[in-house]
N, C-alpha and C positions, 0 to 999 in steps of 0.2 A: 460343296460351297456352303459356308456358314454365314449367318447374318452378321452385320457389323455390330461392334460393341455399342450398346446404348448406355447413355448416362442420364442422370437425373431421374425424373418421375414421368409416368405415362398417364395421360388423361383417359377417360373412359373409352373414347372412340378409337384409341390406339392399342387397346388391350389384346388384340390379336397377336401383337409382337411380344406379349408377355412371356410366351414359352421360349425357353432356350433352344427348342427344336423347331422354331419357326422357319418356314421356307416360303418363298414368294408365291408358290403355287397352292399352298394350303387353303387360303380363303376362297380361291376360285373353285377348287375341288370340293371344299366343304359346302359351298352354295349349291353346287350341282347335286351332291349326295343328299343334302337336306331336302331339296325340292323333290327328288325321286322318292326318297324314303317317306316323305309326307304324303305324296299321292298314293303310294302303296298302302300306307296305314289307313288313309281315308277309305280306300276301296275295301280293305278288310273289314273296317268298321261298318260300312254300308251293307256288306253281305251278311255280317253277323246280325245287324239290326233287322234285315229282311227275314232272315231265318227265324229270329226270335218272334217277330211279328206274325209270321205265318203259323208258327207253332202255337201261338197264343190265340189264334183264330181271328185276327184283325181282318177287316174287309180290304180287298185289293182295289186300287184305283185303276184307271184306264191303262196305265203303264205297267201294271203288275206289282206295284209297290204297296205295302200295307199302309192303310190310313191310321196312323197312330193317334190322331187328334192333335189339337193345337199345343197342348202342354208337352206331351210325349214327343211330338215332332220337333218342337223347339229344343227339347233336351238332346235329341239326336244331332240336331244342327250345331248346338253348342259343343257337344263332345267331339264332333268332327273337326272343330277348330282347336279344341284343347289338346289334341294329340300332338300339336306342334311343340309343346313343352318338352316331352321326352325326346322328340326328334332333334331339337336344337341341343339338348344336353348331350346326347350321344355323339352328335356331329362335333361339338366342341371338344369332347374327350378323345374321340378316335382320330379325327382329322386335324383338329386344331392343336392337339397334344398339350392341352392345359385343363385346368379344373373347370367343370361346368359352372361353378359359382362365380367365375370371373365375368360371366354375362349378367349376373344379378347386380354386381357393384364392384367397385375397385377394391373393396375389402375381401372379396371372394365369397360373399354370402349375401342373403337378403336381409336388410336392416329392418326388422319388423316394427320396432318402435317408431322409426321414421316413417314407415309405410302407414302405420295407424294415424300418426299426426297429419300426414298428407290427406288421408281419406276423410278425417274429421274436418279438415279445411275445405275439401272439395264438396262435401255434402251440402252445406247451406248455400254455397255459391252457385252450384249447378241446380239446386232445387229452386232457387230464386229465378234463374234463367228458364227453367222448365215451367214455372208458374206463369211467367210472361208469355210463353208459347200458348198456353191454354186460353189466354185472353185474346189471342189473334182470331180473326174470323176464319171459320173452317171452310175449306174449299171442297166442293163436291158433295155438299149435303151435311146433315147432322151426324155427330158421332153415334156409335152403336150404344145400345142400352147397357146399364150397369150389370156386370157379370154376377154379382152376388158375393157375399162375404165368404161362403164356403169355397166356391170356385176360385176366387181371388186368392184366398189363403193357400190353397194347394199349389196354384201357379207360382205364388211368391216364394214358397218354400223351395221349389225346384230352382227358381231363378237366383235366389240368394246363394245357393250352393254352387251352381254351374257358371253363372255370369262372371264372377271374379276370375275363375279359372280360364274362361274363354278370353276375357280381356287381357289377362296376364300372358296367355299364349301369343296373342298378336303383338304384345310389347316385346316378348322375348324374340320373336321372329324379326320384326321390323326395326324397332329401336335397339334391339340387342344384336342378333347375329349380323343383319345386313349393315347396320351402322359400323360395327367393328370390322366387318369384311372390307368395307370401303375405306375405313380409317387405317387399315394396314398399308394402304398406298398413298393416302391423302393426309397431310398434316393438319390442314384447315378443318376445324369442326363443322363449319357450314358446308363445305364441299362434301363431307361425309354424311351430313344430316339430310340434305335436300333430296338426294335420290330415293332414300327410303320413304320420304313423305309422299312423293309422286307415286311410287309403287303401292303404298298403303291406300291411296285414293283409288288407284286403278283396280286394286283387288276387290273393292266394294262395288264395282260396276259403274257404268256411265248412266247417270240419270239426267240431272240438270247441270248447267255450268256452275250455278250457285252451289249445288250440293257437292260437286267435285272440288270446287275451291274451298269449301268448308272442311272437307277431309284433308286437303293439303295443309290448310292452316292448323288443323288438329295434329297432323303428323309432325309438322315443323315445331309446334309448341312442345309436344311430347318429347321430341328429339332434343330440343334445347334444354328442357328440364333434366333429361337424362345426362347430358354432358355437364350441365351446370352443377348438378348434385352428385355426380359420380356414380349413379346407379339408376335402376329402373323403378324405384319405389314411387317417386312422384308421378311418373307417367302411368304406372299401373293403377294408382289411386284415382287419377283423373279418368282413365278409361273405364275402370270398373264402376265407379259411381255414375258416370254418364250413361253407360249401358244399362245399369240396374234401374235407373230412373226411367229410361226410355222403355225398357221391357216391362217394367212395372206399370207404366201408364197404358201400355198396350194390353196387359193382362186384366186391367180393370174393366174393360168393355168386352162384350160378347164378340168373338171372332177377331179380336185385336191381334193375337199372336199368329193368326193365320194369314195376315196381310203380307204381301210381297214387297211393300215399300221399305226402303232403307234410308240411311242418311244421305245417300247419293241423290235421292229424289226430293230433297228439301227445297222449298221456295226461299226467296231472298229474305223474307221477313224472319223465318225460322233461323236462317243462317246468321243474320245480324245478331239475334239474341244469343245464339250458340257461340259465336266468336267473342261476344262481350263476356260471356261466362268463362271461356277459356282464358281470355286476357286477364280477367280479375283473379282467377285461380293462379295463373302464372305469377302475377304480381304478389299475391299472398305468399307463395312459396319462396320467392326472392326475398320477401320481408323476413320470413322465418330464417333464411340462411344467414342474414346479417346478425342474427341473435343466437345462432347455434353453430358450434364447430362441427363440421362434417367433412370426412375424408373425400377428396375429389380426385385424387391421383393415386397411382400405385407405383412402388419402386420398380425401376427398370431391371430386367434380369441381368445378373452378373455371371459371366462365364468363369469357370474355375481357372485360376492361374496355373501355368505349368510348374511342376516341381523345380526348385532351384538346383542348379548343377554345382555340387560341392567339390572342392579340390581333393585329391587323394590324401589320405592320412600320411603317407610316406612316398618319397619319389620312386617312381617305377623305373626299372632299367630300360635303356633304349632298345628299340626293336629294329633289327637290321634285316631287311628282306633277303639279302644275299649273304651267304657265309663268308665270301671273299672280302666283303666290305667291312667286316668286323675288325676293330683295331687289335693289334698284336699286344698282348700284355708285356709289361717291361721285364727285363732280365735283371734279377737280383744278383749281387756278388756271391759267388760260390754255388750258384744254382743254375743248371743248364736251362737254356731257353727251350721253347717248343720246337720240335723238329731237329734238335741237336743230338748227334749220335753219342751214346754213352759208352766209354771204354769197357771191355769185358772185365777188367780187373776190379772195376768199381761196382759191379752188379751183384754184390752180396758176397760175404765171406772175406777173410783177410789173406794177404799174400803169404804169411807164414804158414798158414794151414795148408796152402797149396803146395809148398815145397816139402812138406812132411817133416820139417826140421825138428 
């Protein structure tokens, strides 16, 4: 059974149907394959990191895992999330039967200039929100001491390289694959965007109700930006700049990267500032879109038309299934018809020759 013929253009959340080989079961199977493959990849990465740490002589903790330290441990955590990018790409290619670039945008690729523009827009907006968070009274005592320029520079170098990849991996998984998998069955963009936002918040754990709501708002805003712009660039910029500022602030103090707190544990004051920054960035991107032409849809797949049936160049003789039903050819004057006995005298030679005359 083949998919029905699609007409017009497809928005981002409907791109799972972009493949002419789309079948209803492919998004479901792809989600299962992506989840299992990601878990296997994380386990392999963890075992490799443990083997590397033990071979380099790192001290073991109570669970037998090497203590890499705050910077190296954070790098391992970021890489364990970053492996989602090749997992999603392979799933789209093998199960979805379409180009992996269709998860990046409706153009089939990542639009780097648009990504840079969004990142430069997000940086001052989110930095302003982050500065407001530092003015809030600290809960549970004073912050740790300054880590020093040398330690901060080493940590920042690692974060600048790995945090954008980690943020992009989450976007490819939640705003990319999961949104398009839901959009394969749901025409409404909001119906396809809301499930991934809840799953995104749940993946960060349950801290406070305010923190969970903040993550849902973040996932919803990032999903809307993806649908509205036709690609992941705006959401990747938002996520990467947000995480880079948060990790950078943690790296500035001693032991900040070793903290177990996450966005799910945020109090309502932090959530209020974070939501304000997300809303301001979303409005800024919408303002850019009114002044910049950007592809938001992709052409629907066109199935090849069957070859036309041409009439024969000359009339073919009729086919009679039975010999008895064939018409008898007409009898011409002076010519015996079929089945007529021919007299012996007419079978060759002349009568005079026969008489010997």
